[in-house]
C-alpha positions in Angstrom: -8.5 3.9 -31.0 -5.4 1.9 -30.5 -6.0 -1.6 -28.8 -3.8 -4.3 -27.7 -6.6 -7.0 -27.1 -6.0 -8.3 -30.6 -2.8 -9.0 -30.3 -3.1 -10.5 -26.8 -6.0 -12.7 -28.3 -3.9 -13.6 -31.2 -1.1 -14.7 -29.3 -3.2 -16.8 -26.7 -3.0 -19.3 -29.2 0.7 -19.9 -28.7 1.6 -22.7 -25.9 1.3 -21.4 -22.3 4.1 -20.3 -20.6 4.5 -22.8 -17.7 7.0 -20.9 -15.7 9.5 -17.6 -15.6 12.0 -17.7 -18.5 15.5 -17.3 -16.9 15.5 -13.5 -17.5 12.2 -13.2 -15.8 13.6 -15.2 -12.8 16.4 -12.6 -12.8 13.8 -10.0 -12.7 12.3 -11.3 -9.7 15.5 -11.6 -8.0 16.6 -8.2 -8.7 13.3 -7.2 -7.2 14.2 -8.9 -3.6 17.7 -7.8 -3.6 16.7 -4.2 -4.3 14.1 -4.0 -1.8 16.2 -2.4 1.0 16.9 0.6 -1.6 13.4 0.5 -2.6 12.3 1.2 1.1 14.7 3.8 1.7 13.4 5.6 -1.4 10.0 5.4 -0.3 11.0 6.9 3.0 12.8 9.6 1.4 9.6 10.7 -0.7 7.0 10.2 2.1 9.3 12.7 4.3 9.1 15.1 1.6 5.7 16.9 1.8 4.1 17.2 -1.9 0.5 18.1 -0.9 -1.2 19.1 -4.1 -0.8 22.9 -3.3 2.6 22.7 -2.2 4.0 23.6 -5.6 7.9 23.5 -4.4 7.4 20.3 -2.5 5.7 18.6 -5.8 8.5 19.6 -7.9 11.2 18.4 -5.2 9.4 14.8 -5.4 9.4 15.5 -9.4 13.5 15.9 -9.1 13.8 12.9 -6.7 12.2 10.7 -9.2 14.1 12.2 -12.0 17.4 11.1 -10.2 16.0 7.5 -10.1 14.7 7.5 -14.1 17.7 9.0 -15.7 20.2 6.2 -14.7 17.9 3.6 -16.0 18.0 5.6 -19.8 15.2 7.4 -19.4 15.0 11.1 -20.8 13.1 13.0 -18.5 11.3 16.2 -18.9 9.4 18.6 -16.0 6.4 20.2 -17.5 5.1 23.2 -15.3 1.9 24.3 -15.3 1.4 27.8 -13.7 -1.8 28.2 -16.0 -3.4 25.7 -14.1 -2.0 26.9 -10.7 -0.4 23.5 -10.2 3.0 22.5 -10.1 3.3 20.6 -13.4 4.2 17.1 -14.2 7.2 14.7 -14.9 7.2 13.0 -18.1 10.1 10.1 -18.8 10.9 8.3 -22.3 12.6 5.4 -22.9 12.6 3.8 -26.3 12.9 -0.2 -26.6 14.2 -2.1 -29.3 12.8 -2.1 -32.7 8.9 -3.3 -32.8 8.7 -3.2 -29.0 5.0 -2.1 -27.9 4.7 1.3 -26.5 3.7 1.1 -22.9 2.3 4.2 -20.7 2.8 4.0 -17.2 0.9 6.4 -15.0 1.5 7.6 -11.5 1.2 11.3 -9.4 3.9 13.1 -7.3 1.2 14.7 -5.3 -0.7 13.7 -1.9 -3.9 14.9 0.0 -1.6 15.9 2.9 -0.5 19.6 2.5 2.4 21.0 4.3 0.1 22.3 7.2 -0.7 18.7 8.1 0.2 17.2 11.5 0.6 13.9 9.2 4.3 14.4 7.8 6.6 11.6 8.6 7.5 8.1 7.6 7.4 5.5 10.2 8.1 1.5 9.8 6.9 -1.2 12.0 7.4 -4.8 10.8 5.7 -5.2 7.6 4.0 -2.1 7.6 5.1 1.8 7.2 2.7 4.7 7.6 3.1 8.2 6.4 1.3 10.9 4.0 1.0 9.1 0.4 3.0 5.9 1.5 0.5 4.2 -0.6 -1.3 6.6 -2.5 0.9 7.3 -4.4 4.4 7.3 -3.5 4.2 3.6 -3.0 3.1 3.2 -6.6 5.6 4.9 -8.0 8.3 2.8 -6.0 6.9 -0.1 -7.5 7.1 1.2 -10.9 10.6 2.1 -10.2 11.3 -1.3 -8.6 9.7 -3.1 -11.5 12.1 -1.1 -14.3 15.2 -1.7 -12.3 14.5 -5.4 -12.1 13.8 -5.2 -15.8 17.3 -3.6 -16.1 19.2 -5.8 -14.4 17.6 -8.9 -16.3 18.2 -7.4 -19.8 14.5 -6.9 -20.3 14.2 -3.2 -20.2 14.6 -3.1 -23.7 11.6 -5.1 -24.5 9.3 -2.2 -24.3 9.2 1.4 -25.1 8.1 3.3 -22.3 6.4 6.7 -21.7 5.7 7.7 -18.0 3.4 10.5 -16.7 3.7 11.2 -13.1 0.9 14.0 -12.7 1.6 16.7 -9.8 -2.1 17.4 -9.3 -4.0 13.9 -9.2 -5.6 14.8 -5.7 -6.8 18.4 -6.7 -6.8 18.4 -10.5 -5.7 22.1 -11.8 -8.2 24.1 -13.6 -8.7 24.0 -16.7 -8.7 20.1 -16.6 -8.3 20.2 -20.5 -4.9 21.9 -20.1 -4.0 20.1 -16.7 -4.6 16.6 -18.6 -3.6 17.3 -22.3 -0.2 15.7 -21.8 -1.6 12.7 -20.5 -4.1 12.3 -23.1 -1.7 13.0 -25.8 0.7 10.1 -24.3 -2.7 7.7 -24.4 -2.9 8.0 -28.1 0.7 7.2 -28.7 0.4 4.0 -26.3 -0.4 0.5 -27.2 -1.4 -0.2 -23.4 -1.8 1.7 -20.3 -0.9 0.9 -16.7 -1.7 2.6 -13.5 0.3 2.4 -10.7 -2.2 3.5 -8.1 -3.3 1.0 -5.4 -3.9 -2.5 -5.4 -7.4 -3.4 -4.1 -7.6 -6.5 -2.0 -11.4 -8.2 -1.1 -11.8 -10.8 1.3 -7.7 -11.0 1.5 -7.4 -11.6 -2.0 -5.9 -9.6 -4.5 -8.0 -8.0 -7.2 -7.7 -6.8 -10.9 -8.9 -3.5 -11.9 -10.2 -2.9 -15.4 -12.7 -0.2 -14.8 -12.7 3.3 -13.0 -15.8 5.2 -12.6 -16.0 9.0 -13.3 -16.2 11.8 -10.8 -18.4 14.8 -11.7 -19.0 17.6 -9.3 -22.2 19.7 -9.7 -23.5 22.8 -7.7 -27.4 23.5 -7.3 -28.8 27.1 -6.4 -32.3 27.8 -5.8 -34.1 31.4 -5.2 -37.1 32.0 -3.6 -39.2 35.1 -2.8 -38.5 36.4 0.6 -41.0 37.7 3.2 -42.9 36.9 6.3 -43.0 33.2 7.1 -46.8 33.2 7.6 -47.0 34.0 3.8 -45.2 31.0 2.7 -47.0 28.7 0.0 -48.9 31.4 -1.2 -49.3 32.5 -4.9 -47.0 35.5 -4.2 -44.2 33.9 -2.5 -44.3 29.9 -3.5 -42.2 27.7 -1.3 -38.9 29.3 -0.5 -35.4 28.5 -1.5 -34.7 25.8 0.8 -37.7 23.8 0.6 -37.3 24.1 -3.6 -33.8 22.9 -2.9 -35.0 19.8 -0.6 -37.6 18.8 -3.1 -35.1 18.8 -5.9 -32.7 16.7 -3.6 -35.5 14.2 -3.0 -36.4 14.0 -6.6 -32.7 13.0 -7.4 -32.9 10.3 -4.6 -36.1 8.8 -6.4 -35.4 9.2 -10.1 -31.6 8.9 -10.7 -30.7 5.7 -9.1 -29.3 2.9 -11.8 -26.8 0.4 -11.8 -23.0 1.6 -11.3 -24.2 5.2 -10.4 -23.7 6.9 -7.0 -24.3 10.3 -6.0 -24.0 12.6 -3.4 -24.9 15.9 -1.7 -21.8 17.0 0.4 -22.6 20.6 1.2 -25.8 22.7 1.9 -26.2 26.4 3.1 -29.4 28.4 2.8 -31.2 31.4 4.3 -32.0 35.0 3.8 -28.4 35.0 2.5 -26.0 31.9 1.5 -22.5 31.7 -0.2 -19.9 29.2 -0.3 -15.9 30.4 0.0 -13.9 30.6 -3.4 -12.7 26.8 -3.4 -16.8 25.7 -2.5 -15.3 23.9 0.6 -16.9 26.1 3.3 -20.3 28.1 3.5 -21.9 30.7 5.2 -25.8 31.8 6.0 -27.7 34.2 7.6 -31.5 34.0 8.5 -34.5 33.4 11.0 -37.0 30.9 11.7 -39.8 33.5 10.8 -38.2 34.4 7.0 -38.6 32.8 3.9 -35.4 32.1 2.7 -34.2 33.7 -0.3 -31.4 31.4 -1.5 -30.0 27.8 -0.8 -27.0 26.2 -2.6 -25.8 22.6 -2.3 -22.7 21.0 -4.0 -22.1 17.4 -4.1 -20.8 15.0 -7.0 -22.0 11.6 -9.1 -19.9 9.2 -10.3 -20.6 7.0 -13.6 -19.0 4.1 -15.5 -19.2 5.0 -18.7 -19.1 8.4 -20.7 -22.5 7.5 -22.2 -24.3 7.0 -18.2 -22.4 10.5 -17.4 -24.3 12.4 -20.2 -27.7 10.6 -19.0 -27.5 11.2 -15.7 -26.4 14.7 -16.1 -29.6 15.2 -18.3 -32.0 13.9 -15.9 -30.6 16.2 -13.1 -31.0 19.2 -15.5 -34.3 17.9 -16.3 -35.4 17.7 -12.5 -33.8 21.3 -11.7 -35.6 22.9 -15.0 -39.1 21.7 -13.4 -39.0 23.9 -10.4 -41.9 25.2 -8.4 -44.1 28.3 -9.3 -42.3 31.2 -7.1 -38.7 29.7 -7.2 -35.8 29.4 -9.8 -33.2 26.7 -9.9 -30.0 26.4 -11.8 -27.4 23.4 -11.7 -24.0 23.9 -12.8 -21.3 21.2 -13.5 -17.4 21.2 -13.0 -14.8 19.3 -15.5 -14.5 16.3 -13.6 -12.8 12.8 -14.2 -14.0 10.9 -17.1 -15.0 7.0 -16.6 -12.7 4.0 -17.5 -15.1 1.6 -18.8 -14.5 -2.1 -18.6 -13.8 -3.3 -22.0 -12.7 -6.4 -23.8 -9.2 -5.3 -24.2 -9.0 -4.3 -20.5 -10.0 -7.8 -19.4 -7.4 -9.0 -22.0 -4.7 -7.0 -20.2 -5.9 -8.7 -16.8 -5.9 -11.9 -18.5 -2.2 -11.3 -19.0 -1.4 -10.1 -15.6 -3.0 -13.6 -14.5 -0.7 -15.3 -17.0 2.2 -13.7 -14.8 0.6 -14.6 -11.5 0.1 -18.2 -12.8 3.7 -18.5 -13.8 5.1 -17.1 -10.7 2.8 -19.3 -8.7 0.5 -16.8 -7.3 -3.4 -16.8 -7.3 -5.5 -15.6 -10.1 -6.8 -11.8 -9.8 -10.4 -11.7 -10.4 -11.8 -8.6 -11.9 -12.8 -5.9 -9.1 -16.4 -4.5 -8.8 -15.6 -0.8 -10.1 -18.0 0.7 -7.1 -14.8 -0.6 -5.1 -12.5 2.2 -6.4 -12.8 5.9 -7.1 -11.5 8.2 -10.2 -8.2 8.3 -11.2 -5.8 9.5 -14.1 -5.8 6.5 -16.2 -9.6 7.5 -17.3 -8.3 10.2 -19.2 -6.4 7.8 -21.5 -9.6 5.3 -21.5 -10.8 6.5 -24.6 -7.8 5.8 -26.8 -6.0 2.8 -25.4 -6.6 -0.3 -23.3 -5.6 0.0 -19.8 -5.2 -1.8 -16.6 -5.5 0.0 -12.9 -4.1 -1.1 -9.6 -0.2 -1.8 -10.0 0.5 -0.2 -6.8 0.9 -1.6 -3.4 -2.0 -2.6 -1.0 -2.6 0.2 1.6 -4.9 0.9 4.3 -6.4 4.0 5.4 -5.4 6.4 2.2 -6.2 10.0 2.3 -6.5 9.7 6.1 -3.6 10.3 9.0 -2.4 6.7 9.8 -2.3 6.0 6.1 -0.3 2.5 5.8 1.3 0.3 3.2 1.7 -3.4 3.2 5.4 -3.7 2.7 5.4 -7.4 1.3 2.9 -6.0 -1.4 5.5 -3.9 -3.1 7.8 -6.7 -3.8 4.8 -8.6 -5.2 3.5 -5.9 -7.3 7.0 -5.0 -8.7 7.5 -8.6 -9.6 4.1 -8.8 -11.6 4.9 -5.6 -13.2 8.3 -6.2 -14.3 7.1 -9.5 -15.8 3.8 -7.9 -17.5 5.6 -5.2 -18.9 8.7 -7.1 -20.7 5.8 -9.9 -22.0 3.4 -6.9 -23.3 6.4 -5.1 -24.7 7.1 -8.2 -26.9 3.7 -8.7 -27.7 3.6 -12.0 -25.7 0.1 -13.0 -23.6 
């Protein structure tokens, strides 16, 4: 496993930087000067629908990003993924000076707002702008580009070697995940540090540093029972029925699973004489009567963990509860391939310390470590086993994933300045 922690800890013995260097001051000035163009780009990106299943729209956003990256000297490749029923990913690489560290930058092209969503256009009001994906993650991609352009203007872009992966299906990952994320995982194995440009989290008005992201694991539970007249329920021949057994198992989950950093949820339930989900398992249908013992019941939900060890432990507990089904019933639980966890590590915390060094030198407040319960899963978790990482380098936004999603415009400039200085310092091996 590649770790930049030792490099950062060794460098911490050097004299602390008391202020930005001339090149860093030039990068800061370049971010401010470039904000009109950055906001114009954000508007264009937002007004191009790129809901995950709008494959052509996702690819068009990829083309727009390519047009921004190539003038910076990046070699850009579009990787189509028809085998996963998704548009594909954009990968861009740029080699810095000899000995520079390799930084993996992560973002995504798609949004949750599909082509039939009524929420489609960018609208600015003062220091706020709303629109589909204006924060998640088109605002994040703009922060990434603004930082890279500022580094180019300041002459520090060659201080690091870059690999950028912009996925086209972060909001609804293609299947199988092992194929959909193969390129990202490979990039993580090559990197010295990974930086994720999804949204900044604020808590009580304070910018927070994200060194961890929890997993996202989906499950589907199916129970069956012996149907018949309801007057016969609970006898030896008929048992409890499918719905009662489903309810008993879910209640056992609630009682037996809780532990620190774990959440679990049941999101959809159907049951009756017949019951089924649609192909995407987001809608259900059932038939039945009050006087018929239900033959089948289905529940679908998720659980989130902070480490892969916790994921395995919780899954084993769920399987054991389901296996102990009541007489006269059967029960089966299946798990989907989901998002892994990004556990908090010494190396991740060293990256946050490096970012706080940037904050100190820019005169910005220190960023405390965010409780991982405060944010969801993300693509950076796919590389967390292989490389240290830092999440949340995108802008601050509110209302993500819902009509009215709004980005805080000043946070775009602040985050771009942080990223520009951090990337140059990491590329050079400085704390």
